[in-house]
Structures are given as C-alpha cells and as structure tokens.
N, C-alpha and C positions, 0 to 999 in steps of 0.2 A: 661244281663243274665249271670250268672256264669256257667262256663263249668267245668264239672268233667270228667276226662278221665279215663276209665277203664284200668286195668292192661293189658288187651289184645289189647289196643289201640283203642277201640271202643268209640267214643265220646258219652256222655250221658249228657243231659242238664236238668237243673231245672232253673226256673226263679227266684228262691229264692236266696237271699244272705244268705248263711248258717251261716255266722258269726253273723247275727242278728236274727236268728230264736229262738223263745221262745219255752218252753216245749209244750205249747198248739199247736203251729205251727208244731212242730216236730211230735207230735202225729197225727195231721191232715194229715201231709205229709205221714207218715208211713201207715195210713189207706188208703189213696188214692193210694199209690203204690200197696198195696194189692188189692184194688178194680180194678185198671187198669188191673192187671194181671188176676184177676177173669173174667173180661169182655172179655179179649182176649182169654183165655182158653175156655170160653163158646162159643165164635164165632167159634173157631176151632172145638169144639165138634159138634156144629150144622152144620158146613160146611161139616165135614167128615161123619156125621151120625155114625151109629154103627151097627156092625154085631154080636155083642155079648159083653161079658165082657172082652175079651182079644184082643182088637184092639186099634188103635191110638185114635179113638173118645172116647173110654172109659177112656183111660189114661188122655186125656184132660178134660173130665168131672170130673174125680177124682181130678185133680189139681185145677179146678175151685172151687170145694167144699172146698178144703184145703185153698185156698187163701181167700175165703169168710169167713171161720172160723177165720183166722188170722185178717182179716179186722174187724170183729165183736168184737174180743177180744180187739183190739187196741181202737176201738170206745167206748167200755164200760169203758175202763181205762180213756179215755179222758173225758167222761161224768162224771165219778166219781170225777175227779179232777177239771174240769172246767164247769160243768153243760152244759147248752144250749147256752153258749156264742157263737156268730156267728164265723164261721171259716174265716180266712183270706187267707188260702191256698185252691186252687181249683184244679180240675183235669187238668186244662190247665197249671198248674205249673210243671207238671211232664210229661215225655214221655219215655216210654220203660225202666223204671228203673228195673222192675222185669218182665214186660210183655214179652212174647216171641215175636220174630220178626214176623211182619205181614205176610211175605212171606213164612213162614216155612211149613205150612201144604200142603200135597199133597194127592190126593185121595187114593193113594196106599201105604201110609206111613206105615212102620212097627212099631210094638210096641216098639222095641228098639230105633228107630229114635225118636218116640214121647217122650220116657223117656230122650233121649239125649237133645231134645229141652227143656224139663223141667229142666234138670240139668244145662244147660247153663243159663237159666233164673234165677235160684237160685244163680248161680255164679255171674251173673250180679248184683243182689241185694246185695250179700255179698260184692262185690267190691265197690258198691255205698256207703254203710255204712262205709266201711273201709276208702275210700277216703274222705268221708264227715267229718270224725273225724278230718282231718287236717284243716277243715274250720270252725268248730264250736268253740265257746268260752265259752258258758255257761256250767257249770259243770253238771247240770241236763240233758241238751240236749246231752252232750257228753256221759253220763252214759246210756241214752236211746239208742243212736246210737250204743254203744258198745254192749248192750243187743240185739238189733235187728241184728247186724252183727253176733253175736254168734248164734242166732236162725237160721239165713240163713246158717251159717256154718253147723249146725245140719241138716238142710234140704238137703244140698249138700251131706253130709255123708249118709243120708238115701237113697237118689236117687242113689248114687254110689253103695250101697249095693243091692238095687233092681235090678239095671242093671247087677251087677255081678251074681245075682241069676236067671236071665232070662234064659229060655231054648234056645237052638240054633234056634228053630223055631221062636222066637221073632224077629229075624233079617230078616225074609222073608217078602218081600213087597207083597201086594195083587196083584193079577193078574186080568186083565180085562177079564171077562168071555166071552165077545163078540169079543175079539181080536183073529184073526186067526193066530196062531203061525206058520203055514205052508205057509203063504202067500208069504214070501220072497223066498221060494224054488220052487214055482209054475211057470210053463211056461205059460205065458199069451198070447203067440203067438208073432209073429214077425210083425213088422210094415213095 
C-alpha cells in the first residue's frame, strides 16, 4: 500500500500505486473520494439532527449535497470517456481522503466548528491531490489531479470566506436544556 503523507503530518493511505493509475482509475478514485465524504457528512447530519437551517447538522447536510454533486459530475465524465467498463478502484482503496474525521461531531457543535471541520476536510483533499502529483506518471492523470487539486483549492477559499462572514453567534455551542447550570453551586448537604 502506498502511503501519502499530508503537509500537516497526517498519514493518509490509498491501496493504489498512483504511478500505475490510468485516467479511468483516477476518475473512479476521485468519484469515490467524493462519495466517501458525502457518506460521512450524511452520517454526521443524521447523528446530529437539526434544529433549523443554522446549525451543525444543516452545515453537514449541505456539505453532503455538495460532495454528492461533485461525485455525480466526475461519474458523468467517466461514463462519457469510458462507458460502463467495470471499475478497478473500490471504496476500500481510499480512507479519509476528503471525508471528515469520524470522531468530529459533537451533539453541541457550533456552526463555526462544523464549517471548520469541512474546511479541514477540503484541505485534506487539496493536499492529497497535491501530494499525489509527485507519484503519477501519466500526463492525462497528472492533468486531472491538477484540476481536482485546483477545485479543492477553490472549495477551501469558499469555506474560508463563509467562516469569515459568520456572525459571532455561530461560535456558540448548543446548551443541554436539561442540564442544571446551578448544580455545581448547590449545597447538597454534608455527609
């Protein structure tokens, strides 16, 4: 298994030897990277639920929609070029390339934190394609990975702008309505 190390030092792996990846394989890989991210965001959104359009669950639902759109665009491109030839790349060949870390969601997560999770995930994908360029040899695969890296760079920029424009209230984490905040100051009697 080839190991690709992100700039932040986080190991990220793919079972593929990127020096031998064909354009069809690269398109399949890219679609699966987006699919994995979509599935993870969907899991997060379902786990957190939603209290409206301005909460962490809504952010993750929106990210899932975007990742699905990217996956479909890549799949359409692959179909146009290679028809229904069976894929050699599977979801088992990638792990956490763009998907947010499994342990990220918390029930009380702020909107700001949810966007920061999404930002880091886009940065991971950008770093993956940037690092992968050092390992690919085919010009058409190199061009695709450059294009995908540049798209991820655009996504990073969009999320940075969104985060910069969030109101201060976006940093506030949800409170447990059942939690008694006065509990720590009460005198429960002496033992």
